[in-house]
TORGUSE-543125 format. One record per atom (N, C-alpha, C): residue in one letter; x, y, z. Coordinates in steps of 0.2 Angstrom, whole numbers, plus 5000, padded with zeros to 4 digits. Example, Ala and Ser with C-alpha at 12.3 -4.5 7.8 and 13.67 -1.06 7.14 Angstrom:
A506649725039/A506249785039/A506649845039/S506449895035/S506849955036/S506450005039/
***
This chain:
M488851975056/M488651905056/M489051865051/E489351815052/E489751775047/E489151735043/S489351725037/S488851685033/S489051615033/S488551565034/S488751495034/S488051455032/G488151395030/G487651355028/G487351375022/E486751335020/E486451345013/E486151415013/L486051435006/L485751495005/L485051485004/V484651535006/V483851535006/V483551595003/P482951585001/P482651644998/P482551705003/F482651765000/F482451825004/F481751825006/P481651825013/P480951815015/P480451865014/L480651925011/L480151975010/L479951985002/L480251934998/L479951934991/L479251914991/M478851944986/M478151924986/M478151844983/T477651814987/T477551744985/T476951734981/P476951674977/P477451634976/P478051654972/I478651644974/I479251674971/I479251654964/E479151594962/E479251564955/E478851614950/S478251634952/S477851674947/S477951744948/N478251774954/N478251844955/N478951874954/Y479451824954/Y480151854954/Y480651824949/R480951874945/R481451854941/R482051904942/A482651884944/A483151924946/A483351974941/C483551954935/C483751994929/C483252034926/T483452104926/T482952154924/T482852154916/I483452144913/I483352154905/I483352084902/P482852064899/P482852004895/P483252004889/Y483751954889/Y484251944884/Y483951904878/R483451864880/R483051824875/R482351814877/F481951784872/F481251774873/F481151694871/P480651664874/P480551594872/P480451574865/S480251624861/S480251614854/S480951614850/D481451644854/D482151644851/D482451574850/N482851564844/N483151504843/N483651494849/P483651434853/P484051424858/P484851414856/K484951404850/K485651384847/K485951454844/K485551504844/K485751564840/K485751624845/P486351654846/P486351714850/P485851774848/T485551804852/T485051864851/T485551924850/P485251974847/P485652034846/P485852064853/T485352064858/T485452084865/T486052044868/E485951984867/E486551934870/E487251954868/I487251964861/I487851984858/I488152054861/S487652104861/S487852174864/S488152164871/W487852124875/W488052114882/W488652074883/I488752024879/I489351984879/I489952034877/D489852074872/D490352124870/D490452174875/L489952194879/L490152244885/L490552214890/F490452144891/F490852114896/F491552104893/R491652084887/R492252084883/R492652144884/N492352204883/N492652264883/N492952284890/S492652254895/S492952264902/S493552224903/I493752174899/I494252124901/I494952164901/P495152214897/P495752254898/P495852284905/S495352314907/S495352344914/S495452294920/F495152234919/F495152184924/F495852154924/R496152144917/R496852114917/R497352164920/K497252234919/K497652284922/K497652274929/R497052274932/R497052264939/R497352204942/A497252144938/A497552084940/A498352084940/E498552114935/E499252124934/E499652154940/S499252204943/S499552244948/S499452214955/D499152154955/D498952124962/D499652094964/D499952124968/D500652094971/D500552044976/T499952024978/T499851974983/T499851904979/V499851904973/V499851844969/V500451834965/P500851774966/P501451764962/P501251764954/D501751784950/D501651784943/D501051814941/G500851874944/G500251914943/G500151924935/P500651954932/P500551964924/P500351904920/V500651844922/V500551784918/V499851764919/R499651764926/R498951744928/R498451784925/A498651854925/A498151904922/A498051884915/E498551874911/E498451854904/E498051794903/K498151744907/K497751684907/K497051694908/F496951744913/F496251754914/F495951794908/A496251834905/A495951874899/A495851824894/Q496351784892/Q496251734887/Q495651684888/R495651654895/R495151604896/R494451644896/Y494351694899/Y493651734900/Y493451754893/G493951774889/G493751794882/G493551734878/D493851684879/D493651624875/D492951604877/I492851604883/I492151584886/I491651634882/L491751694882/L491251744879/L491151724872/E491751704868/E491651694861/E491251624860/D491351574865/D490951514865/D490251534865/L490051584870/L489351594871/L489051634865/K489451664861/K489251694855/K489051644849/K489451584850/K489351534845/K488751484847/D488751474854/D488251434856/D487951464863/P487451494863/P487151524869/P487051474875/E486951414874/E486851364879/E487551334882/S488051354879/S488751334882/S488851364889/H489251334893/H489451364899/H488851384904/G488351344904/G487751354908/G487251404906/G487351424899/G486951474897/G486251454895/P485751494892/P485951554889/P486151614894/P486551654892/P486851704896/P486351764898/D486451784905/D486151844907/D486651874911/C486451934914/C487051974918/C487251934924/I486951894927/I487151854933/I487651804930/L487551764925/L487951714922/L488651744920/L488551804916/L489151834914/L489651854919/C489351884925/C489751904931/C490051844934/R489651794935/R489851734938/R490451694935/L490351694928/L490951664924/L491551704925/R491551764925/R492151814926/R492451804933/E492051794938/E492351784945/E492651714945/Q492251664942/Q492551594943/Q493251594939/V493351624934/V493951624930/V494451654934/L494351714937/L494851754941/L495051704947/R494551674950/R494751634956/R495151574954/E494951544948/E495251484946/E496051494944/V496151554941/V496851564940/V497251594946/G496951604951/G497351624957/G497151694960/F496751734957/F496551794960/F495951794965/R496051824971/R495451834975/R495151894976/D495551954975/D495252014976/D495752074973/I495652074966/I496152114962/I496052194964/F495452214967/F495352284968/F495452304975/K495752254979/K495952264986/K496252334988/K496852344984/K497252404985/K496852464984/V496452474979/V496152534977/V495552544982/K495252484984/K494652484989/K494952514996/D495552494998/D495852515004/D495952595004/E496252614998/E496452684997/E495852724997/E495252704993/E494652744993/E494252745000/N494352695003/N493952685010/N494352735015/A494952745015/A495352785019/A495152865017/K495152875011/K495052945008/K494252965011/A493852915010/A493152935011/A493052935019/I493352895023/I493352905030/I493552975032/S494052995029/S494253065031/S493753125030/L493353105025/L492853155023/L492153145026/F492053095030/F491453075032/F491153125037/K491453155041/K491253205046/K490953265042/D491353285038/D491153345034/D490553335030/V490453285027/V489853265023/V489253265028/V489353225033/V488753225038/V488553295041/C489053335043/C488953395046/C488553445041/L488753435034/L488453475029/L487653455028/N487553395029/N486853365029/N486453395035/D486753385041/D486453405047/D486253475047/A486653515044/A486553585044/A485953605040/I485653565036/I485053575032/I484453565036/E484153625038/E483553615043/E482953595040/D482753605033/D482153585030/D482253515029/E481853475032/E481853395031/E481853375024/A481453395020/A481353375013/A481953385009/K482253445010/K482953465007/K483453415009/R483453405016/R483953365019/R483953295016/V483353265015/V483253195013/V483553195005/E483353245001/E483553254994/E484253254994/N484653294998/N485353294998/N485653235000/L485353195005/L485653125006/L485553085000/V485053084997/V484953044991/V485453064985/R485553124984/R486053144980/R486753124981/G486853124988/G487453094990/G487553014989/I487052984989/I487052914987/I487252904979/F486952944975/F487052944968/F487752964967/A488053014970/A488753044969/A489252984971/G489052954977/G489552904979/G489552844974/N488952824971/N488852774967/N489252774960/I489452834959/I489852844953/I490552804953/F490752794959/F491452764960/F491252684959/D491352664953/D491152594951/D491652574946/L492152534948/L492652514943/L492452454939/G491852434940/G491552374935/G491352404928/S491252474928/S491152504922/S491752524919/A491852504913/A492552514909/A492652594908/K492152624907/K492152704906/K492352734912/L492052714917/L492152744924/L492852724927/A493052664925/A493652644928/A494252684924/E494152704918/E494652744914/E494652814917/L494052844918/L493952904921/L494252914928/F494152864932/F494452864939/F495152864939/S495452824934/S496152814934/S496552874932/E496152924928/E496452984926/E496453034931/D495953044935/D495953104940/D495553084946/G495353024948/G494953014954/G494353044953/M493953044959/M493253064959/M493153124965/S492853174963/S492753224968/S492053214971/F491953194977/F491253184979/F490753244979/L490953294982/L490553354982/L490353384975/A490853384971/A490753404964/A490253354960/S490353294962/S489853244959/S489153254961/C489053274967/C488353284970/C488053344966/Q488453394964/Q488253454961/Q488053434953/N488453384951/N488453374943/N488053314941/L487553294945/L487053244943/L486653264937/V486453224933/V485953244928/V485353274931/P485053324928/P484553364931/P483853314931/R483453324936/R482853294937/R482353324932/P481853284930/P481653224932/P482153164929/W482353124934/W482753064932/W482353014928/V482752964925/V482352914921/V481852874925/I481952864931/I481452844935/I481452884942/D480952924943/D481052974948/D480452974953/D480452934958/D479952934963/D480252974970/L480653014969/L480953054975/L480453094979/D480053134975/D479553174979/D479053124983/I478853074980/I478353024983/I478752994989/F479352984989/F479752954994/F479853005000/I479953064998/I480053115003/I479353135007/T478853135003/T478153135006/T478053085011/K478253025009/K478152965013/K478552965020/W479152995019/W479652995024/W479353045029/S479053095027/S478753145032/S478153125036/K477853075033/K477253045037/K477352985040/K477952945039/K477952885042/K478652865044/T478752835050/T479452805052/T479452735051/W479952715047/W480052645046/W480352615053/K480152555054/K480452525060/K481052485059/K481152455053/K481752425051/K481852425044/A482452445042/A482652445035/A483252405033/V483252365028/V483752325026/V484052355019/I484752375019/I485052405014/I485552365011/F485452345005/F485952305001/F486452354998/V487052355001/V487552404999/V487952384993/D488352434990/D488652414984/D489452424984/N489652484982/N490452494981/N490752514988/S491352504988/S491852534993/S491952604992/G492252634997/G492452704996/G491852754997/A491852804993/A491352854993/A490652824993/D490452774989/D489852744989/D489552734996/V489852684999/V489552665005/V489652715011/I490252745011/I490452785017/I490152855016/L490152885011/L489852955010/L489152955007/G488952905004/G488252895002/G487752865006/I487952795007/I487452755011/I487452765018/L488052775021/L488052785029/L487752845031/P487852905028/P487452965030/P486752955030/F486452915025/F485752905024/F485552855029/A485952805031/A485752755036/A485752785043/R486252835044/R486252875050/R485652915051/E485352945046/E484752985046/E484152935048/L484152875045/L483652825047/L483652805055/L484252805057/L484352785064/L484152845068/R484252905066/R484052965070/R483252965070/H482952935066/H482252935065/H481952865069/G482352835072/G482152775076/G482152705073/A482352705067/A482352645063/A482952595065/Q482852535065/Q483452485065/Q483652485058/V484352475057/V484552475050/V485052415049/V484952375044/V485352315043/V485652325036/L486352335036/L486752335030/L486952275028/A486752255022/A486952185019/A487452195014/A488052165015/A488652165011/A488852095009/N489252095003/N489452035000/N489851995005/D489851925004/D490251875007/D490951875004/L491051874998/L491651874995/L491751934990/P492451954989/P492552014985/P492352004978/S492052054975/S491852064968/S491952134965/I492352144960/I492552214958/I492752254964/N492452314965/N492652354971/N492052364976/D491652304975/D491052304980/D491352294987/V491052324992/V491252314999/V491052255002/T491452215005/T491352155008/T491152165015/Y490752105018/Y490552105025/Y491152125030/P491752095030/P492252105034/P492552175033/E492552205027/E492752275026/E492252325029/L491652305028/L491152355031/L491152355039/V491252305042/V491252295049/V491852345051/E492452335048/E493052375049/E492952455048/I492552465043/I492452535041/I492052575047/I491552535049/I491052565054/I491452575060/S491852525062/S492252525068/S492652595068/K492952605062/K493352665062/K492952735062/L492352735060/L491952795060/L491652805067/K491552755071/K491252765077/K491752805082/D491452845087/D491852875092/D491952825098/E492252855103/E492352805109/E491752785112/H491152825111/H490552805114/H490052765109/G490352735104/G490052695099/G489552735095/K489652805094/K489152845090/K489452865083/L488952875079/L489152905072/L489052975072/I489553015073/I489453095074/I488753105078/G488753085084/G488253095089/G487653055088/V487653005084/V487052965083/V487152895086/D486752865090/D486852805093/D486852745088/T487252695088/T487252645083/T487052575085/S486752575091/S486552505094/S486052475089/N485752515085/N485252485081/N485452475074/L486152485073/L486452475066/L486852405066/L486552365062/L486852295061/L487152285054/V487652245054/V487952225047/V487852155046/A487652135041/A487552065039/A487852045033/N488051985033/N488351955027/N487851925022/S487751955016/S487251935012/S487251865009/G487851835009/G487951775006/G488151774999/N488151834996/N488251844989/N489051854987/D489151844981/D489851854979/D489951884972/L489451924970/L489451954963/L489152024964/P489352064959/P489052134959/P488352144958/V488052084956/V487252084955/V487052034960/I486352024961/I486151984966/I485451944964/D485451884965/D484851844965/D484551834972/L483951864973/L483751864980/L483451794982/T483451744977/T483251684980/T483751644983/T484351674984/T484951644987/T485351694991/V485051704997/V485451745002/V485651705008/S486051735013/S486251695019/S485651685023/Q485651635027/Q485151625032/Q485151675038/E485751705039/E485751755044/E485451815042/L485551835035/L485151895033/L484451885032/A484251825030/A483551805030/A483151815037/Y483551795042/Y483251805049/Y483251875051/L483751915050/L483751985052/L483252025048/A483052005041/A482652045037/A481952025038/S481751975041/S481051945041/S480551995043/D480752045048/D480252085050/D480352165048/A480752165043/A480952235040/A480252265036/D480252325037/D479652365033/D479952405027/L480552405026/L480852445020/L481452405018/V481452395011/V482052355008/V482352405003/I483052415003/I483352464999/I483852424995/L483852424988/L484352394984/L484752454981/E485352454982/E485752514980/E486352494975/G486352534969/G486852514964/G486552494958/M486952504953/M486652474946/M486552404946/G487052364949/G487052294949/G486452264952/R486352284959/R485852254963/R485152284962/G485152354960/G484552384960/G484252404953/I484652394948/I484452414941/I484452344937/E485152324936/E485252264931/E484852204934/T484852194941/T484452144944/T483952184949/N483352154950/N482952174955/N482552244954/L482652274948/L482252334947/L481452324948/Y481252264945/Y480552254946/Y480352204951/A480852194956/A480652144961/A480152174966/R479652124968/R479152154972/R479152124979/F479052164984/F479152144991/F478552154995/N478452115000/N477952125005/N478052175010/C478352235008/C478552295012/C478652345007/D478752405010/D479052465005/D479752445003/S479852464997/S480552454994/S480752514990/L481452514989/L481752574986/L482352544982/K482352554975/K482952534971/K483252604969/I483852604970/I484252674969/I484952654966/G485052694960/G485752674957/G485852724951/M486452724949/M486552764943/M486652724937/V486452744931/V486552704925/V487152714922/K487652664921/K488252674919/K488452634913/H488052604910/H488152564904/H487652594898/P487852614892/P487352634887/P486852584886/E486952524887/E486452474885/E485852474890/V486052494897/V485552494902/V485152564901/A485452614899/A485152684897/A484652674892/Q484852634886/Q484452624881/Q483852584883/F483952534887/F483352494889/F482852534893/L483052574897/L482652614902/L482352674898/G482652694892/G482452754889/G482752814892/G483352814895/G483652874898/G484252884895/R484652924899/R485352944897/R485852914901/L486452904898/L487052884902/L487152924908/Y487252894914/Y487352924920/Y486752954923/D486152934920/D485552954923/D485452914929/C484952934933/C484852914940/C484152874940/V484152824944/V483552784945/V483352784952/F482752814954/F482552814961/F481852784961/K481752724962/K481152684961/K480852664968/F480352694970/F480052684977/F479352654976/N479252594979/N478552554979/N478352544986/E477752564987/E477452554994/E477152484994/K477152455000/K476852385001/K476152384998/L476052324994/L475452324991/L474952304996/Q474352334996/Q473852325001/Q473452264998/V473352215002/V472952155000/V472252175002/K471852164996/K471052184997/K470652125000/
***
């Protein structure tokens, strides 16, 4: 579905939204803080975004779809760097005080203003092609696990392994450029359980007792993340009779998969009978979330997604941006799952976990007494 018209609140958020929902997980400041003076947390996060500028500039320089790429890339680096310095001097400049949504939005705005639309397009296409070629093998390995609990755990590990491929993290971007990512090795090398938030056993028990009728999954990155992580998991939900709605970004942001890209990926993975390795896909829908950032504020989603999600009984937010940095504590009028890998030391410190730790937060629908 194409996104059009004004954005609306996600219908499954607990109401009243004003008192029950705050998009950003980590508070950069408190009401008692001086509005004119940056807090230590604001400074550390501004520095994190500043440290990512060289990798973004490098990607922008190599975007051969844009004339004068290197000149425009330098302009982006200078302008965004200046904005971050302004926020350090006056947190209320540029629409502040800053939070992770504002810092992401300002970066995207500057990229678009200087002429870049999708600086990660080339690497996304390469990784999608690579992951598509591995899809059948990954699915067959999962299908061969007869014990359902072990199969579900393996599918979840696949989501974490895929989620490593994140070029928004400066450290991972550097690692990726050195030697790429091996999906199966990543599955084996996850940090040991228990993870920093680990509701996997509860989720597996729930899975064995209940069939969800409709799941909405907010997807994250292109490549291994969506193709080898999320799609095998979504396929398993389809096998259990659920309808699955995959919600993808309207516009490009970092290496996140967009709605048109996801439609194309799924069409390439289906066989001539419209099946995903033997599983019917008539209950698999792709929706445009209306979002254009690697994080998401659920008070502003597309009307189409709101309509499709209104009767869902499971909401899944995947990836550090959508499921940890935003929405970790979001409450819904249905079961919910937040799943992602911790890729910034600042997030690890906030959660009391390790870098590359895993978050698997499952909440059942609150029963009204």
